[in-house]
NUMI-380750 format. One record per atom (N, C-alpha, C, CB): residue number from 1; x, y, z; atom name. Coordinates in Angstrom, 1 decimal. Last residue first. Glycine has a CB too. Example, Ala and Ser with C-alpha at 12.3 -4.5 7.8 and 13.67 -1.06 7.14 Angstrom:
resi|c1|c2|c3|name
2|12.8|-2.2|7.1|N $
2|13.7|-1.1|7.1|CA $
2|12.9|0.0|7.9|C $
2|14.1|-0.6|5.7|CB $
1|13.2|-5.7|7.8|N $
1|12.3|-4.5|7.8|CA $
1|13.2|-3.3|7.8|C $
1|11.3|-4.5|9.0|CB $
//
This chain:
resi|c1|c2|c3|name
115|22.0|12.5|-21.4|N $
115|22.6|12.3|-22.7|CA $
115|23.7|13.4|-22.3|C $
115|21.7|12.5|-24.2|CB $
114|19.0|11.5|-19.8|N $
114|20.1|13.2|-20.1|CA $
114|20.8|12.5|-20.0|C $
114|20.4|14.7|-19.2|CB $
113|15.4|10.4|-20.6|N $
113|17.1|9.9|-19.7|CA $
113|18.1|11.1|-20.0|C $
113|18.0|8.0|-20.5|CB $
112|13.1|11.0|-19.0|N $
112|13.8|11.0|-19.9|CA $
112|15.2|11.5|-19.6|C $
112|13.1|11.7|-20.8|CB $
111|10.8|9.1|-17.8|N $
111|11.4|10.2|-17.0|CA $
111|12.4|10.2|-18.2|C $
111|11.9|9.9|-15.2|CB $
110|8.8|6.8|-17.7|N $
110|8.6|8.0|-18.5|CA $
110|9.9|9.2|-18.9|C $
110|7.5|8.7|-17.7|CB $
109|9.5|5.5|-15.8|N $
109|9.4|4.7|-16.5|CA $
109|9.6|6.0|-17.7|C $
109|8.2|3.8|-16.3|CB $
108|9.7|6.3|-13.0|N $
108|11.1|5.4|-13.5|CA $
108|10.7|4.9|-14.7|C $
108|11.8|4.2|-12.6|CB $
107|7.6|7.8|-12.4|N $
107|8.7|8.1|-11.6|CA $
107|9.6|7.8|-12.2|C $
107|8.7|7.6|-10.5|CB $
106|5.5|7.4|-13.9|N $
106|5.9|8.6|-13.9|CA $
106|7.5|9.1|-13.4|C $
106|4.9|9.1|-13.1|CB $
105|5.3|5.0|-13.2|N $
105|4.9|4.4|-14.0|CA $
105|6.2|5.8|-15.0|C $
105|2.9|4.3|-14.1|CB $
104|4.2|5.2|-10.4|N $
104|5.3|4.6|-10.5|CA $
104|6.3|4.4|-12.3|C $
104|4.7|3.2|-9.7|CB $
103|1.8|7.1|-11.1|N $
103|3.0|7.2|-9.8|CA $
103|4.4|6.1|-10.8|C $
103|2.2|6.2|-7.7|CB $
102|0.2|4.1|-12.5|N $
102|0.7|5.8|-12.4|CA $
102|1.8|6.4|-12.3|C $
102|0.3|6.5|-11.4|CB $
101|0.3|2.5|-10.2|N $
101|0.6|2.4|-11.6|CA $
101|1.2|3.9|-12.6|C $
101|-0.8|2.0|-12.0|CB $
100|-1.1|4.2|-8.5|N $
100|0.1|2.6|-8.3|CA $
100|1.3|3.0|-9.2|C $
100|-0.6|0.8|-8.9|CB $
99|-3.3|4.4|-9.5|N $
99|-2.6|5.0|-8.9|CA $
99|-0.9|5.0|-9.1|C $
99|-3.1|4.8|-7.9|CB $
98|-4.6|1.7|-9.8|N $
98|-4.6|2.6|-11.1|CA $
98|-3.3|4.1|-10.3|C $
98|-6.9|3.4|-11.6|CB $
97|-4.9|0.2|-7.3|N $
97|-4.2|0.2|-8.3|CA $
97|-3.7|1.0|-9.5|C $
97|-4.5|-0.4|-8.5|CB $
96|-6.4|3.0|-6.2|N $
96|-5.2|2.3|-5.1|CA $
96|-4.5|1.5|-6.8|C $
96|-6.0|0.8|-3.3|CB $
95|-8.9|2.0|-8.2|N $
95|-8.4|3.3|-7.6|CA $
95|-6.4|3.5|-7.0|C $
95|-9.5|3.4|-6.2|CB $
94|-9.4|-0.3|-7.7|N $
94|-9.1|0.1|-8.4|CA $
94|-8.5|1.6|-8.5|C $
94|-9.7|-0.2|-8.9|CB $
93|-10.0|0.3|-4.4|N $
93|-9.1|-1.0|-4.8|CA $
93|-8.8|-1.0|-6.1|C $
93|-9.8|-2.3|-4.6|CB $
92|-12.8|1.5|-4.9|N $
92|-11.2|2.2|-3.9|CA $
92|-10.0|1.0|-3.9|C $
92|-11.7|2.6|-1.7|CB $
91|-14.1|0.3|-6.3|N $
91|-14.1|1.1|-6.8|CA $
91|-12.2|1.9|-5.3|C $
91|-16.0|1.6|-6.9|CB $
90|-14.7|-1.4|-4.1|N $
90|-13.6|-2.4|-5.9|CA $
90|-13.3|-0.9|-6.3|C $
90|-15.0|-3.8|-7.9|CB $
89|-13.6|-0.5|-1.0|N $
89|-14.5|-1.5|-1.8|CA $
89|-14.0|-1.6|-3.1|C $
89|-16.0|-1.1|-2.0|CB $
88|-12.2|-2.4|2.2|N $
88|-11.9|-1.5|0.4|CA $
88|-12.9|-2.7|-0.3|C $
88|-9.6|-1.6|-0.4|CB $
87|-10.4|-3.4|3.8|N $
87|-12.1|-2.8|3.8|CA $
87|-11.4|-1.7|3.2|C $
87|-13.4|-2.5|5.4|CB $
86|-7.0|-3.1|2.5|N $
86|-7.5|-4.0|4.0|CA $
86|-9.4|-3.1|4.0|C $
86|-6.0|-3.3|6.0|CB $
85|-4.2|-4.8|1.6|N $
85|-5.4|-3.7|1.1|CA $
85|-6.6|-4.2|2.0|C $
85|-5.9|-3.9|-0.8|CB $
84|-0.6|-4.2|2.4|N $
84|-2.0|-5.0|3.0|CA $
84|-4.0|-3.6|2.0|C $
84|-1.6|-4.7|6.0|CB $
83|2.0|-4.7|0.2|N $
83|0.9|-3.5|0.7|CA $
83|-0.3|-4.6|1.1|C $
83|0.2|-2.2|-0.8|CB $
82|5.1|-5.7|0.1|N $
82|4.3|-6.1|0.2|CA $
82|2.6|-5.3|0.9|C $
82|4.9|-7.1|0.6|CB $
81|8.0|-4.3|-2.3|N $
81|7.0|-4.3|-1.2|CA $
81|5.9|-5.3|-1.2|C $
81|6.3|-3.0|-1.2|CB $
80|11.4|-5.0|-3.2|N $
80|10.2|-5.1|-3.9|CA $
80|9.2|-5.0|-1.9|C $
80|10.0|-6.9|-5.2|CB $
79|14.2|-2.3|-4.6|N $
79|13.5|-3.0|-3.4|CA $
79|11.9|-3.6|-4.6|C $
79|13.0|-1.5|-1.7|CB $
78|15.5|-0.1|-5.8|N $
78|15.9|-1.9|-5.9|CA $
78|15.2|-2.6|-4.4|C $
78|18.1|-2.2|-5.9|CB $
77|15.2|2.6|-5.6|N $
77|15.4|1.7|-4.4|CA $
77|15.7|0.1|-4.3|C $
77|14.3|1.8|-3.7|CB $
76|14.8|1.9|-8.4|N $
76|15.5|3.1|-7.8|CA $
76|16.1|2.6|-6.2|C $
76|14.3|4.5|-7.6|CB $
75|12.0|0.7|-8.8|N $
75|13.6|-0.1|-9.1|CA $
75|14.5|0.5|-8.8|C $
75|14.0|-0.5|-10.5|CB $
74|10.2|-1.6|-6.7|N $
74|11.2|0.3|-6.7|CA $
74|12.1|0.0|-8.0|C $
74|12.7|0.8|-4.9|CB $
73|6.9|-3.3|-7.0|N $
73|8.7|-3.4|-7.4|CA $
73|9.0|-1.4|-7.0|C $
73|9.3|-4.1|-10.0|CB $
72|4.9|-3.8|-4.8|N $
72|5.1|-3.2|-5.7|CA $
72|6.8|-3.1|-5.8|C $
72|4.3|-1.9|-5.6|CB $
71|1.6|-5.7|-4.7|N $
71|3.0|-5.9|-4.5|CA $
71|4.3|-4.7|-5.3|C $
71|3.1|-7.4|-5.0|CB $
70|-0.5|-5.7|-2.0|N $
70|-0.2|-5.1|-3.7|CA $
70|1.0|-5.4|-3.3|C $
70|-0.5|-3.3|-4.5|CB $
69|-3.2|-8.2|-0.7|N $
69|-2.7|-7.2|-1.1|CA $
69|-1.7|-6.7|-2.6|C $
69|-2.0|-7.1|0.1|CB $
68|-6.6|-8.4|-0.1|N $
68|-5.8|-8.9|-1.0|CA $
68|-4.6|-7.8|-0.2|C $
68|-6.4|-8.9|-2.9|CB $
67|-8.8|-7.6|1.3|N $
67|-9.5|-7.4|0.3|CA $
67|-8.2|-8.5|-0.8|C $
67|-9.7|-5.6|-0.1|CB $
66|-9.9|-8.3|4.8|N $
66|-8.5|-8.3|4.1|CA $
66|-9.0|-7.9|2.7|C $
66|-7.6|-9.9|4.2|CB $
65|-12.6|-7.0|6.4|N $
65|-11.5|-7.6|6.5|CA $
65|-10.8|-7.1|4.8|C $
65|-11.9|-9.4|6.9|CB $
64|-15.2|-5.1|7.4|N $
64|-13.5|-4.8|7.7|CA $
64|-12.8|-6.7|7.9|C $
64|-13.4|-3.5|9.7|CB $
63|-17.6|-3.8|5.8|N $
63|-16.4|-4.9|5.9|CA $
63|-15.6|-5.2|6.2|C $
63|-16.0|-5.2|5.4|CB $
62|-17.5|-1.6|5.0|N $
62|-17.9|-1.5|6.6|CA $
62|-17.7|-3.0|6.9|C $
62|-19.8|-0.9|7.0|CB $
61|-15.6|0.4|3.5|N $
61|-15.9|-0.8|3.7|CA $
61|-16.8|-0.7|4.9|C $
61|-14.8|-1.7|3.8|CB $
60|-12.8|2.6|3.2|N $
60|-14.0|3.0|3.5|CA $
60|-15.5|1.8|3.9|C $
60|-14.2|3.9|2.4|CB $
59|-9.6|1.2|3.6|N $
59|-10.5|2.6|3.3|CA $
59|-12.4|1.7|3.7|C $
59|-10.2|3.2|0.9|CB $
58|-6.0|1.3|3.8|N $
58|-7.9|1.2|4.4|CA $
58|-8.5|1.9|4.0|C $
58|-8.3|1.4|5.9|CB $
57|-3.3|-0.3|3.1|N $
57|-4.4|1.2|2.9|CA $
57|-5.5|0.2|3.0|C $
57|-4.5|2.4|1.1|CB $
56|0.0|-0.4|4.7|N $
56|-1.7|-0.8|5.2|CA $
56|-2.9|0.5|4.6|C $
56|-1.8|-0.8|7.2|CB $
55|3.1|-2.5|5.8|N $
55|2.5|-1.2|4.9|CA $
55|0.7|-1.3|4.7|C $
55|3.2|-1.4|3.1|CB $
54|4.8|-2.8|8.5|N $
54|4.1|-3.5|7.0|CA $
54|3.0|-2.2|6.9|C $
54|3.0|-5.6|7.2|CB $
53|7.5|-0.5|9.3|N $
53|6.8|-1.5|9.2|CA $
53|5.5|-1.9|8.2|C $
53|6.5|-1.4|10.3|CB $
52|11.0|-1.3|7.8|N $
52|10.1|0.2|8.4|CA $
52|8.7|-1.4|8.5|C $
52|9.7|2.3|6.5|CB $
51|12.0|-3.0|6.2|N $
51|13.0|-2.2|8.3|CA $
51|11.8|-1.7|8.5|C $
51|14.7|-0.5|8.5|CB $
50|11.6|-4.3|4.0|N $
50|12.8|-2.9|3.5|CA $
50|13.0|-2.1|5.1|C $
50|11.9|-1.4|1.9|CB $
49|10.0|-6.1|5.3|N $
49|11.3|-6.4|4.3|CA $
49|12.1|-5.5|3.7|C $
49|10.8|-6.8|3.2|CB $
48|8.5|-5.3|7.8|N $
48|9.2|-5.9|6.6|CA $
48|10.5|-5.5|5.8|C $
48|8.3|-5.7|5.8|CB $
47|7.2|-5.7|11.1|N $
47|8.7|-5.2|10.6|CA $
47|7.9|-5.9|9.1|C $
47|10.6|-6.1|11.5|CB $
46|5.2|-3.4|13.8|N $
46|5.1|-5.3|12.9|CA $
46|6.8|-4.5|12.2|C $
46|3.1|-5.8|10.9|CB $
45|3.8|-1.9|15.0|N $
45|4.9|-2.8|16.5|CA $
45|5.2|-4.1|14.6|C $
45|3.2|-4.1|19.1|CB $
44|1.0|-0.8|13.5|N $
44|2.4|-0.7|14.3|CA $
44|2.8|-2.3|15.2|C $
44|2.4|0.8|15.5|CB $
43|0.9|-0.9|9.6|N $
43|0.3|-2.0|11.2|CA $
43|1.7|-1.4|12.0|C $
43|0.3|-4.4|11.0|CB $
42|0.0|2.3|8.6|N $
42|1.1|1.0|8.5|CA $
42|0.5|-0.1|10.4|C $
42|3.4|2.2|8.5|CB $
41|-1.1|4.1|5.6|N $
41|-0.3|3.7|7.0|CA $
41|0.6|2.5|6.5|C $
41|-1.5|3.1|8.3|CB $
40|-4.0|5.9|4.1|N $
40|-3.1|4.7|3.9|CA $
40|-1.7|5.1|5.4|C $
40|-2.3|4.8|1.7|CB $
39|-7.2|6.0|2.3|N $
39|-6.2|6.5|3.5|CA $
39|-5.1|5.1|3.9|C $
39|-7.4|6.9|5.0|CB $
38|-7.2|6.5|-1.5|N $
38|-7.5|5.8|-0.2|CA $
38|-6.4|6.2|1.6|C $
38|-7.3|3.9|-0.8|CB $
37|-5.8|7.9|-2.3|N $
37|-7.0|8.0|-3.2|CA $
37|-7.7|7.4|-1.8|C $
37|-7.0|6.9|-5.0|CB $
36|-2.8|10.9|-2.3|N $
36|-3.2|9.6|-2.5|CA $
36|-4.8|9.1|-2.0|C $
36|-2.2|8.8|-1.7|CB $
35|-1.2|11.8|-5.0|N $
35|-2.3|12.2|-3.7|CA $
35|-2.8|10.7|-3.7|C $
35|-3.8|13.6|-4.1|CB $
34|1.1|12.8|-6.5|N $
34|1.3|11.5|-6.2|CA $
34|0.2|11.5|-4.3|C $
34|3.3|11.2|-6.2|CB $
33|2.6|15.3|-6.6|N $
33|1.6|14.3|-7.9|CA $
33|0.9|13.2|-7.1|C $
33|2.6|13.4|-9.2|CB $
32|4.5|15.3|-4.6|N $
32|3.3|15.6|-4.9|CA $
32|2.4|16.2|-5.5|C $
32|3.1|15.7|-4.6|CB $
31|6.5|14.0|-3.3|N $
31|6.0|13.4|-4.6|CA $
31|5.2|14.0|-4.6|C $
31|5.6|12.2|-4.9|CB $
30|6.9|13.8|-1.1|N $
30|8.4|14.2|-1.6|CA $
30|7.7|13.7|-3.5|C $
30|10.3|12.9|-0.6|CB $
29|4.8|12.9|0.5|N $
29|5.8|14.5|1.2|CA $
29|6.7|14.7|0.7|C $
29|6.4|14.7|2.7|CB $
28|1.7|13.1|-1.1|N $
28|2.6|12.1|-0.6|CA $
28|3.6|13.0|-0.5|C $
28|2.8|10.8|-1.5|CB $
27|-1.6|14.6|-0.4|N $
27|-0.3|14.5|-1.3|CA $
27|1.2|13.6|-1.0|C $
27|0.2|16.0|-1.2|CB $
26|-4.4|13.1|0.4|N $
26|-3.4|13.9|0.3|CA $
26|-2.1|13.3|-0.4|C $
26|-3.2|14.5|1.6|CB $
25|-6.6|11.6|-0.2|N $
25|-6.7|12.9|-0.9|CA $
25|-5.1|14.0|-0.3|C $
25|-8.6|13.8|-0.4|CB $
24|-6.3|10.2|2.7|N $
24|-6.8|9.6|1.4|CA $
24|-6.9|11.6|1.6|C $
24|-8.4|8.1|1.3|CB $
23|-3.4|11.1|5.5|N $
23|-4.9|10.5|5.3|CA $
23|-5.5|10.6|3.1|C $
23|-6.1|11.9|6.8|CB $
22|-1.0|8.8|6.0|N $
22|-1.2|9.1|5.0|CA $
22|-2.5|9.3|5.1|C $
22|-0.7|8.3|4.2|CB $
21|-0.9|7.5|8.4|N $
21|-0.3|8.5|8.2|CA $
21|-0.6|9.3|7.0|C $
21|0.9|8.2|8.2|CB $
20|-2.8|5.7|10.5|N $
20|-2.9|6.3|8.8|CA $
20|-2.1|7.3|8.8|C $
20|-4.3|6.7|8.1|CB $
19|-2.1|2.3|11.6|N $
19|-1.5|3.7|12.2|CA $
19|-1.9|4.7|10.6|C $
19|0.6|3.6|12.8|CB $
18|-3.0|-0.3|13.3|N $
18|-3.1|0.7|11.8|CA $
18|-3.5|2.0|12.3|C $
18|-4.4|0.1|10.6|CB $
17|-2.3|-2.2|16.1|N $
17|-3.0|-1.4|15.7|CA $
17|-2.3|-0.7|14.1|C $
17|-3.3|-0.5|16.9|CB $
16|-2.7|-5.6|15.2|N $
16|-2.2|-4.6|15.1|CA $
16|-2.9|-3.5|15.1|C $
16|-1.6|-4.7|14.4|CB $
15|-3.8|-7.8|16.0|N $
15|-3.5|-8.0|16.8|CA $
15|-2.6|-6.4|17.2|C $
15|-3.0|-9.3|16.7|CB $
14|-4.9|-8.1|12.6|N $
14|-6.4|-8.0|13.7|CA $
14|-5.4|-7.5|15.3|C $
14|-7.4|-10.2|13.9|CB $
13|-3.0|-8.4|11.2|N $
13|-3.9|-6.8|11.3|CA $
13|-4.6|-6.6|12.3|C $
13|-4.9|-6.5|10.1|CB $
12|-2.9|-11.2|11.5|N $
12|-1.1|-9.8|12.2|CA $
12|-2.7|-8.7|12.0|C $
12|1.3|-9.1|10.3|CB $
11|-4.9|-12.5|11.3|N $
11|-4.6|-12.6|13.3|CA $
11|-3.8|-11.3|12.8|C $
11|-3.5|-14.3|14.3|CB $
10|-4.4|-12.2|8.4|N $
10|-5.9|-11.8|8.9|CA $
10|-5.5|-11.3|10.6|C $
10|-7.1|-13.3|8.8|CB $
9|-2.1|-13.9|8.7|N $
9|-2.4|-12.0|7.9|CA $
9|-2.8|-11.8|8.4|C $
9|-3.0|-11.4|6.7|CB $
8|-2.9|-15.8|8.6|N $
8|-2.1|-15.3|9.3|CA $
8|-1.5|-14.0|9.1|C $
8|-1.4|-16.1|9.4|CB $
7|-5.5|-16.4|6.7|N $
7|-6.0|-16.5|8.8|CA $
7|-4.1|-15.8|9.0|C $
7|-6.3|-19.3|10.0|CB $
6|-3.8|-16.1|4.3|N $
6|-4.4|-15.0|4.8|CA $
6|-5.0|-15.9|6.1|C $
6|-5.4|-14.2|3.7|CB $
5|-2.0|-18.5|5.1|N $
5|-1.2|-17.3|4.9|CA $
5|-2.3|-16.3|4.9|C $
5|-0.2|-17.3|3.5|CB $
4|-2.1|-21.4|6.0|N $
4|-1.9|-20.5|6.5|CA $
4|-1.7|-18.9|6.6|C $
4|-1.6|-20.9|6.7|CB $
3|-2.6|-22.9|3.5|N $
3|-3.2|-22.5|4.2|CA $
3|-3.7|-22.1|4.9|C $
3|-3.3|-22.7|4.2|CB $
2|0.0|-23.0|0.9|N $
2|-0.1|-23.3|2.3|CA $
2|-1.8|-22.6|2.9|C $
2|1.5|-22.5|3.1|CB $
1|0.9|-26.0|-1.4|N $
1|0.0|-25.0|-1.3|CA $
1|-0.9|-24.3|0.4|C $
1|-0.9|-25.7|-2.2|CB $
//
């Protein structure tokens, strides 16, 4: 068991600027049905497995700490991403989870197959 994971992640957030590129209640630029329930952005100066910066959900809690991570699987892009959940309330975490599952299900599972 690696006891350095959470402290390392906390240090990454503390040392890098959080840039909000998709504010709460705005639509995704390519998927207008995807409304961000919580501010969403990235950690400036970082990199993740998709070649972009590390993604972060930024909530409204006064307790500014990491609440957890969210892993997503995109079968179309064939990638897996990890997103940080930071300063989120329990309701915000539930909204993020529900939104991601609803949108991914609608995009990739419920689309009809054209024969």
